[in-house]
C-alpha positions in Angstrom: 5.0 11.8 -7.0 1.3 12.3 -6.6 -0.3 14.5 -4.0 -2.3 11.5 -2.8 0.9 9.6 -2.1 2.3 12.6 -0.3 -0.9 12.9 1.8 -0.7 9.2 2.7 2.9 9.4 4.1 2.5 12.7 6.0 2.5 12.2 9.7 0.7 15.5 10.4 -2.3 14.5 8.4 -5.2 12.6 10.1 -5.4 8.9 9.7 -8.8 9.2 8.0 -7.4 11.6 5.4 -4.4 9.3 4.8 -6.8 6.3 4.3 -8.9 8.4 1.8 -5.7 9.3 -0.1 -4.8 5.6 -0.3 -8.4 4.9 -1.6 -7.8 7.5 -4.3 -4.6 5.8 -5.3 -6.6 2.6 -5.6 -9.2 4.3 -7.8 -6.4 5.5 -10.0 -5.0 1.9 -10.0 -1.6 3.4 -9.0 0.0 0.1 -8.2 3.5 1.6 -8.0 2.8 4.0 -5.3 0.6 1.6 -3.4 3.5 -0.9 -3.5 5.8 1.8 -2.1 3.3 2.4 0.7 3.3 -1.3 1.6 7.1 -1.3 1.7 7.4 1.9 3.8 8.5 0.8 7.2 7.8 4.1 9.0 4.1 4.0 7.9 1.6 2.9 10.5 0.8 -0.8 10.0 -2.9 -0.5 9.3 -2.2 2.0 6.5 0.3 -0.4 5.0 -2.4 -3.1 5.1 -4.9 -0.8 3.6 -2.6 -0.1 0.7 -2.0 -3.9 0.3 -5.7 -4.6 0.2 -6.0 -1.8 -2.4 -3.5 -3.6 -4.5 -5.7 -6.7 -4.3 -8.7 -4.6 -5.4 -6.7 -3.3 -8.3 -5.7 -6.8 -9.3 -2.1 -5.6 -9.3 -0.8 -9.2 -9.5 2.8 -8.2 -10.5 3.2 -5.8 -7.6 1.7 -8.3 -5.2 4.0 -11.0 -6.3 6.9 -8.6 -6.0 5.9 -7.9 -2.4 5.8 -11.6 -1.6 9.4 -11.9 -2.6 10.6 -8.8 -0.8 12.3 -10.0 2.4 12.3 -6.4 3.8 8.5 -6.5 4.1 7.2 -8.1 7.2 6.1 -11.7 6.8 2.4 -11.1 7.6 2.2 -8.6 4.7 4.1 -10.9 2.4 1.7 -13.7 3.3 -1.4 -11.6 2.7 0.1 -10.4 -0.6 0.5 -14.0 -1.7 -3.2 -14.6 -0.8 -4.3 -11.6 -2.9 -2.0 -12.3 -5.9 
């Protein structure tokens, strides 16, 4: 697991630092970890959305399509994933 992923999920890290960690995952085109962040129910909603938008910027179509079919992900995120795919 990457240190950027670990930073993104840590609750005792500032939201700004967590967003920057997600941005670094996007730069690395780490679709797998970004997808995990989108699916992480305990993660603050805007961070999940930020990870989802990052998947769109990475053109991670397969991961986005997987999210659209994942019924454990809230419908608003699934709908947005469909738009980005």
